[in-house]
N, C-alpha and C positions, 0 to 999 in steps of 0.2 A: 621834171615831174609834170604831168598834165595839171595846168591850172583849174580846169573844170572839175576835175576829181578832188583836187585839194580843197576847193571851195565848197563842194558838196560835203566832204568829210568834216569841215570846220562847221557848217551849218548843222549837221547831224549831231555832232558832239555838243554843240552849244544848246541845241534843243533837248538832248538827254540830260546834259547838266541842269538845264532850267527845271526840267520835270523833277529830277531827284532833289534839288534844293527846294523846291516848292512842296514836295511832299514831306520833307523834313520839317519846313516851316508849319506846314498843316498839322503834322503830328504834335507839334508843340503849341498849336492853337494860335499860330501867328499869320497864317496865309489868307484868312477870309474874315469878314465882318468889318465893323467900323475902324478898328485899329488893325492896319496890316503891316507887317515887317517881313516881307517875302525875301529871303536870303537870295533868291533867284534873280531878283531885281537889280542886284549888284552887276549882273551880266550885261545890263543894258548899257555899259560902257564899251563893250566889245566892238560896235562899230566904229570906234576910235581906231581899232586895228585891222579890221577887215569888213568889206560890205557882206560877206557871207553870214555875218551875225545877224543881219536884219531878218532874213527868212528863218534862221534858226531860233531867234528869240520868238518870232511870231508863232511858229509851229509849236515850239516849246510851251508858250503860254496857252494856246488852245488845248494842247493835251493836258497841261497841268490843270486848266480850269474844268475840264471834263472830268479827269480823275479825282478831284477833289469835290466833285458833286455840285458845281455851280449850275445856275439856271441857264438856259439858252442864251438869254440877251446879255448875261454876264459874261459868258463865253466869247460872244461876238464883240461886245464893246471894251471888255477889259483887254482882249487881245488886240483890239484895234488901237487902244491907248498904248500898249506896249510896242506895236508896229511904228506908231507915229513918234514915240520917243526915240526908237532905234534910228528911224530915218533921220530925225532931226539931230541925233547925235553924230551920225555920219555926215551929214552936209554941214553942220556947224564946226566939226573939227577939220573938214576939208577946206572950209572957208577960212578958218584960223591958219591952216597950213599955206594957203594962197597968199594970205596978207602977212605971213611971216611972224605970226604972233609968237611970244616966247612960249617954251614948253609948259611952264605953270600955268599960263592962261588956257592953253588947250586942254589940260588936265582938268581944271576948273569948270571949263565949259561942258565937257562930256557928259555929266549927269544931269544938266539942267533940262535938255528936252524931255527925258522919261518923268522927271519930277513934275513938270508942267503938265504934260499930258495926262498922267494919271490922276493928279490933282483936280484937273478940270473934267475928267470923264467919269472916273469911278464913283465920285459922290452922288452922281444922278442915277447910277446902277443900284447904289445902296438905298437911296430913297424911294425910287419908282418901280424898281424889279423886287427888291427884298422888303421894302416898306419898312426898313429900321426906323425906330423912333430917333428923331433928330432932325436937324436942319441941313440943308445943302452947306451953308458956310461951317457948320460943325464938322460935316463929314470932310469938306475940303481941308480943314485943320487937321484932322485926324489922319486922313489918307497922305496928305502933304507930309506931316511929321513922319510917317512910316516910310515914305519915298525918300525923304532927306536922310534917313537912317540907312535905307537899304541902297539907294544909288548914290547919295552923296558921300556918306562915310565909308560904307563898305565897298561901293563901287570905285571910289578914288584910291582906297587901299589896294584893291584888286588891280586897278590901272597901274599903279606904282610898281607892283610886283611883276606884272606882265611885261612892263616896259623894258625890264632887264633881259627878257627872254624873248623879245619880239622878233629878233632875226631867225630864231630858231622855230618858233610857232607860227609867225605869220611872215614868212620869207618874202611875200610879195609887196610888203608894206615897209619898205626900207626908208622911205621918204619922211617918216614921222619926226 
C-alpha cells in the first residue's frame, strides 16, 4: 500500500475524529471556557503511533475551534498548542524508543507534551482574548486539570487499547 496515501488517510480520519469528539464535548458544555475537558484531546497521544497524527490533530483542532465559535486568536493559539503538544509527543516517544525506555515509560510520557502546551498557552487566550474573570494561575490550574483528564487519563486509556491493534491500524510503526 502507498505510504503517502495511508498517512493522508490517517491524518484525515484523526482530524474528523477530533472534530466529532470536540462537538460532542461542546454539546455537553465541556469544550470551551475556563474548565475544558475535550474528549478530542485524548487523541493527542496518537503521534505515539504515527507522525500523520500531527497534521491531523492540528487541522482537527482548527476546524473544531471554528465550528464551536471560538474567536480567531483562540483558533490560532489553541490550535498551535495542540500542534506543539502533538510534535512533543512524537519526539518524546521517539527519543524514549531510541533510549530503549520500557513500554510503561513511553506510555506515561505520551500525554505530557499536550498537557504542558495547553496549560501554558490556553490560559492566556482565556484571559486576554475572552477576558474571563480570573487569573492566569487559576486558568492554568483549570485548563491543566482538564488536560490531565483528557490527555492523561483518557489518552493513556486510548493508547493502551490502540497498542493491541497497532500492527493493523499503524502498520508502519512496528518498532514501538
